[in-house]
Structures are given as structure tokens and as C-alpha cells.
N, C-alpha and C positions, 0 to 999 in steps of 0.2 A: 602101585608105583607112586600115585599122587601123595599118599601118606608118607612114604619114604622120602620123597622130595621135600615135603613140608618139614619133616623131621630133620633132614639135612640142612635146610636153610636155618632152622632154629638152632641147630647144633653149631653151625658156623658163626652166625651173628651173635649168639649168646657169648661167644668168646672174644667179641670185638667191642671193647669199651672205649669208644673214641667220641669226642664231641661232634664230629662230622659224619657219624654213622647212626642211622635210626636204630634205637634200642628195642629189643624184644622184651615185652612185659610179661607175656604168658603164652603158653602153648598147651593145647588140650583137646579134649573131645567131650561133646555133649551128645549122648545117645550115639547115633551113627555119623555125626557131623564133626569134622576136625576143624580146628581154628588156630590161627596165630595172631596174637594181639601185639601190635606195634605201638611205639610212642607216637602220639598225635603231634603233627607239625602244622601249626596254624599259619597257613600261607598258600603258596602255589608251587607247582612244579616248573622247572625251567622251560619246558615245552610251551606252557601257557604264557610265560613271560616273553619268550621269543616270538610267539604268535602276535602278542599285543604290540611289541616293538615294531614288527613288520607292518601290522595293520595301520598304525599311526604314522609310519614312515620316519621313525625317530631312531637314531643310533643309540646303542648302549653306551653309557659313560665308560671311558677306558678304565678308570679305577674300579668300577663295579664289575666289569668283565674279568679283570685280573683277580679281584677278590674272590669271585665265585669259583674260578678255576683253581686258584691257589688253595682254597678250602677243600675243594674236591680232591686235589692232588694230595693234600694232607691225609684225607681219609684213605685214599688208595695206597699211599706209602705205608701207613699203619697196617692195613690189611695185608699188603704184600710182604711185609717184614714180620708178620705175626708168627710166633712159635708155640708149640705145645708146651705144657708144663715141664716136660723132660728135655726141652731145648731143641726139638726137631722142627724144621721149617714146615709150616702148614701148606705152603704153596697155594695160597688163595689168589684166584684171578676172578674178578667180578664177571666178565664177559658180556655185560649188558649196560655199560656206561653210556647213557643216552639222556636227552633232556627230560624224559618222563621219569627217570630214576634219580634225578637231582631235585631235592625239595628245598624251597627257599621260604623261611619263616618271615613273618612280619617284623620280627625282632632282629633280622639280619643274619640268622643262622643258615648255613648251607649243610644239607644232610644227604648223604648217599643212602639209597634204599634198594630193596629188591635183590637179595643175594640168592634168589631162587634157582638160577642156573649157574651160580658160581662154581668154578672148578677148584677143588681142594683135595689134598692128599687123603684126608680122613672123611670120606663120604660113604654112606650106605649104598647109594646108587651111583653108577658111573655112566657117563654118556658113551654111546657107541662110537667107535672110531668113524670119522667121516660125517658125523651128524653135526650140522651147523646150528648153533644156538645164539640168539641175540638179534639186534636190529641191524639189518644189512647196511644202512647208511652210516653206521658208526663202527663197523668192523674193520679191523686191520686186514690186510690182504691174506695173511696166513690163517686168520680165523675164518674169513669168508671161503677160502679154499677147503677148509676142514681137513687138511692133510698134515700140516706141520704141528709140532708140539708148541703149544701156546705158553707164554710166560707173561710177566707183569707188563711188558712193553705193549701188549695188545690193548690193555686198559688205558695206557698213556696215549696211545694213538687216538683212541676215542675221545679222551680229554682234549687233545689237540684240535680235533674236529669241533668240539663244543666251543673252544676258545675262538676259532675261526668264525663260527656262526654268531657268537656274541659280538664280535668285533665288526662283522660285515652285515649283520642283521639280515642274513639270508642263508638258506641251506647250502652246504658245500656242493651237493650234487643236485642238478635239476632233474625233474621227472623224466625228461627225454633221454638223459644220459643213462638211466637205470637199465634200459633195454640193451645197451651196447656191451 
């Protein structure tokens, strides 16, 4: 199952040539070990940046927050609109848009990574109905319930949470609220 999921991610991402999506350089196997080689992004993930902003008690500049989310939305729009060579919609939904999966290079690039649990029409492996995948803090209600059909709006919901967190320099949900 792991090999099929790795193959699925490689299959999806290899068809996404966009400046805001981390590129796959190679996929393969050495003896009994499988690997996926991704573009190196010299920088930090958004989670680390948010942590640092919180620690020093400094707000994110408005222009920077908007830039990061606009670049992220550019990547999502591209992935959501992607079609197969014969024109069929691929129906790609990332399902794990979160600070850990948004990379920020020292050169100012914003890159979306980790399509490992992405939902797409053309996958070898399919998630069981009702199985919830992704980080709970960033899930849309329909994704968290695991019952409704997901579409691209679930990723946009997560991007909205990221914008809130960048602007407010705090998580949308407090730890105490998670048990409710």
C-alpha cells in the first residue's frame, strides 16, 4: 500500500508543472527501499515562520501574508483546474493544506508540497469512505466529517485558515476548543 501511495503522489505531482508546486525529480527503488526525490527548497516551512512570529510577538506584515496566501492559491488553482492530456478533469484536491506543507524559500518563493494524500480521479489507491485524512486544524467541516464529497473548496477553506493565522499570529483554534 505504501508503494502504491508513493507511486500515486509521484504520478499526480509529475503532471503539475507550476512555479508554486514542489517538483518531483526522481522516483525509484534501491534494493527493497523506495524513494521519491523532490526539488530542494532552501528555506523554512510556514509552520516554522508562524512559530517564530508568535515567539517574538511580532505581527506578520500584511503584504507578506497576502503574498504567501496568493502564491498558495495560485498553486491550488492550477492543481484544481488540471486536466489529463485528453481533456478530462483530474479532480485534484490536496486535502492537507497546512503550514507544514507550505515551503518558503530564502529567495521569496512559496511552494506547496506533499500531495501524498491528495484526492484525484486517476489514483491507484483510493481512500475508504469515511476515512479522514489531513490535519484536523485545517480541515473544512465536510472533510472533518468524512461523509460529504470533497471538492476544491475544502483546500480553499484551509488556505483561509492560513491567512487568518498569518494575520493574527495565532492559531485559529485553541487547544481547549479541540475537545469540544
